[in-house]
C-alpha positions in Angstrom: 114.1 93.2 104.1 114.4 89.6 103.5 117.5 87.3 103.8 118.4 84.3 101.8 121.0 82.0 103.5 122.9 79.7 100.9 123.4 76.2 101.9 126.5 74.4 100.2 127.7 70.9 101.0 129.8 71.4 103.9 128.2 74.5 105.3 127.9 74.2 108.9 126.8 77.7 110.1 123.7 78.1 107.9 121.3 77.1 110.7 123.2 79.3 113.1 122.8 82.2 110.6 119.1 81.4 110.2 118.4 81.3 113.7 120.1 84.5 114.5 118.4 86.4 111.7 115.0 84.9 112.3 114.8 84.4 116.1 117.3 87.0 117.5 116.7 89.7 114.9 113.2 89.1 113.8 113.9 88.9 110.1 112.3 86.8 107.3 114.8 84.2 106.1 114.6 81.7 103.2 117.2 78.9 102.9 118.7 78.5 99.4 120.1 75.3 98.1 123.4 75.6 96.1 122.1 73.7 93.1 119.3 76.1 92.6 119.4 79.4 90.7 116.1 81.1 91.4 116.5 84.5 93.3 113.3 86.0 91.9 111.7 86.2 95.3 114.4 88.8 96.4 114.8 92.6 95.3 118.0 94.5 95.7 116.6 95.8 99.0 117.2 92.3 100.3 120.4 90.4 101.5 121.9 87.1 100.3 124.1 85.5 103.0 127.0 83.1 102.4 127.5 81.2 105.8 130.6 79.7 107.3 131.6 76.1 107.0 133.8 74.1 104.7 132.0 74.3 101.3 132.7 71.3 99.1 135.3 70.2 101.7 137.5 73.1 101.0 139.0 71.1 98.1 141.5 72.9 95.9 141.2 76.1 98.1 138.6 77.4 100.5 135.7 78.7 98.3 137.2 77.8 95.1 134.5 75.2 94.1 131.5 76.8 95.7 132.1 80.0 93.5 131.1 78.0 90.5 127.9 76.6 92.0 124.6 77.4 90.2 123.4 79.6 93.1 126.5 81.6 93.1 126.0 82.5 89.5 122.7 84.0 90.6 124.3 85.7 93.6 127.0 87.4 91.4 124.3 88.8 89.1 122.3 89.8 92.1 125.3 91.6 93.7 126.0 93.3 90.3 122.5 94.6 90.2 123.0 96.2 93.7 121.6 93.7 96.0 123.2 93.3 99.3 125.5 90.2 100.0 127.1 89.2 103.1 129.7 86.5 103.3 130.9 85.3 106.9 134.2 83.1 107.3 133.9 80.6 104.4 131.4 82.9 102.9 134.1 85.6 102.9 136.5 83.2 101.1 133.8 82.5 98.5 133.2 86.2 97.7 137.0 86.7 97.2 137.1 83.6 95.0 134.1 84.9 93.0 136.0 88.2 92.5 133.2 90.1 94.4 135.7 91.3 96.8 139.4 91.9 96.4 142.2 89.9 98.0 142.6 86.5 99.3 142.3 84.5 102.7 145.5 82.5 103.3 146.4 79.9 106.0 146.5 81.4 109.5 150.0 82.6 110.3 150.4 80.1 113.1 149.3 77.3 110.7 146.6 76.2 113.1 142.8 76.3 113.3 141.8 79.1 115.7 138.5 79.2 117.6 138.1 82.0 120.3 136.5 85.3 120.9 138.2 88.3 119.2 137.6 92.0 119.4 136.9 94.2 116.5 137.0 97.9 115.7 134.3 99.2 113.2 133.7 102.7 111.7 131.8 103.8 114.7 132.5 101.2 117.3 135.5 99.8 119.2 136.0 96.6 121.1 133.1 94.5 119.8 133.5 90.8 121.0 132.8 88.4 118.2 133.9 84.8 117.8 136.3 83.5 115.1 136.5 79.8 113.9 138.8 79.3 110.8 142.2 77.9 109.6 142.5 80.2 106.5 141.4 83.5 107.7 144.6 85.6 107.1 143.4 88.5 104.7 146.1 89.3 102.2 146.1 91.8 99.2 148.9 93.7 97.4 149.9 97.1 98.6 148.0 98.9 95.7 144.7 97.0 96.7 145.3 97.6 100.4 145.9 101.3 99.7 142.8 101.6 97.6 140.7 99.8 100.4 141.9 102.3 102.8 141.3 105.2 100.7 137.8 104.3 99.9 137.0 103.4 103.6 136.2 99.9 102.5 137.9 98.2 105.6 134.8 97.6 107.8 136.5 95.7 110.7 140.0 95.3 112.1 141.2 93.1 114.9 141.8 95.1 118.1 142.2 94.7 121.8 139.3 94.8 124.1 140.1 98.6 124.7 140.0 99.2 120.8 143.8 99.3 120.1 144.7 97.9 116.7 148.0 95.9 117.3 149.8 93.0 116.3 149.0 91.5 119.7 145.4 91.6 119.0 145.9 90.1 115.3 144.8 86.4 115.7 145.8 85.1 112.3 148.3 87.4 110.8 145.8 89.3 108.7 147.6 92.2 106.7 146.8 95.4 108.5 144.7 93.6 110.9 141.9 93.4 108.6 138.9 91.2 109.6 136.3 92.4 107.1 135.9 94.5 103.9 133.3 95.7 101.6 133.3 96.4 97.9 133.4 99.9 96.5 129.6 100.0 96.0 129.2 99.2 99.6 126.7 96.4 99.0 128.9 93.3 99.3 130.4 92.7 102.7 132.9 89.9 103.8 134.3 89.2 107.2 135.9 86.3 108.9 134.3 86.8 112.5 131.0 85.2 113.1 128.4 87.8 114.3 125.6 85.3 114.1 127.3 83.5 117.1 127.0 86.7 119.2 123.3 87.6 118.8 121.5 85.9 121.8 121.4 86.8 125.4 121.4 83.0 126.0 125.0 82.9 124.6 126.0 85.8 126.7 127.0 88.1 124.0 124.9 90.2 121.7 127.7 92.4 120.1 126.9 90.5 116.8 123.6 92.5 116.6 125.6 95.7 116.3 127.6 94.2 113.4 124.3 93.7 111.4 123.1 97.2 112.3 126.5 98.8 111.3 126.3 97.0 107.9 122.7 98.4 107.5 121.2 95.0 107.4 118.8 95.4 110.3 117.4 98.5 112.0 
């Protein structure tokens, strides 16, 4: 599997993502400029990553302008053909703006930027420690959408305590139903607010992010 990491003006986690994938996980990585359109070097067995940051300065809304970039038009086509796409933080916001994932990311409930370690529950794991760094990370969708996500098992991560209890106390931003990450119904498009790429190196004292990439089927 090859990875393509899209670079928008304002991206600030693109190199973090590159280094985690290339050096910590040993994957082939190609950097993709937002004004380009060519994804011919990728097959649907590969993965395009939308990294965190402040694409286009977060003007209008987070991800609202990036959604219309030339590269995103190709990413949308790639995803619709079954190619894997991962959006982290601002990348998650872009995926929602592009309609590749349902719902929206709203301003944090405390109206402040939050940067700290949190804990996540996945389908097969509890208490993964992964950093967050966002001001608009509060996932929201209407009840019908939320019920559909639950029924189809599209909620891939929830905020939890270190012991794995999903609770209001463990919810850093007020996200509905403690949702930290979701996927589409075809399970090839993934979005999450926490940053697994910041937790892949023993030098950083945390490798729980490696488990995230494994759980999503992006690395073995």
